[in-house]
N, C-alpha and C positions, 0 to 999 in steps of 0.2 A: 209813334209814341207807344213804347208798351207800359201797362202797367202791372204791376204783382199786387193782387189784393189778398187781403187776409180773409177769413171767414166770414166776416161781418161785412164787406164790402169796402171795407177802409183799404186805400192805398198803402202801402208797405214801401216799394220801390216804383221809382219810374226812369225809363228809359229815352233818350230822345235821339231821332235820327233824321234830318241832320240838324244841328244846334244853332236853329235859327235866332233872332231876335224875340220873334211871336213864340216861338216854343217855350224859351225860358222865361219869359213873362206870364202864360197859361200854368207853367210848370208849378210857381210860388203857390197857386189856390187850389189846383189838379190835386196835389201832390197832399192836401190837408183835407179833401171830399172824400166821399163816401160813394160808390156805383150805387142806384138804386135796384137792381136785381141781384140778388146773392150769389156768389160765386159757388159751385161744386165742394170746394175744397178749401181749404186754405195756401197758400203761395200757388194760385193762380194766376196766369200771364193772361192779358186782354189786349190785343192789339186795334188801335184806337187811330184811324185816319182824319186827317184834318185839312181843309183845305181854304185859305184865307183870298178873298175875291177883294178887289180896290174898284169901288164904285167912284166913275170919274164927276158925277156931277153929282148932288144932295137929292136932286128928284128923280134919278133913275131907279131905284127901290119901288118908290110910288107908281112912277109911269108902267114898271112893269106888273105891279098891282093891279093897276087900272085896266092896262091890256087883258090880263087873267079875267079880272071880273067882267068884262065887255065879252069876250068869248064864253064866259060859262051861261052869263044872262040870256045871251041869243040863242042858245043850246034849247034853252028851256020855251 
């Protein structure tokens, strides 16, 4: 995704490639948003890479967290 930002960080224009359903869905809210960091000038282009990941089970994210927490606790 490419964003053209105004000097206040608001999105002036957004280009999508590839034009997936996820990108079009995200575009609706991102086009109305502001970036937290102000660009150095008006009409500044920013590239954003987004990757969606599908979890096969609802508990997979929680199990990854437990694995990470267990490893972190064993190091102390």
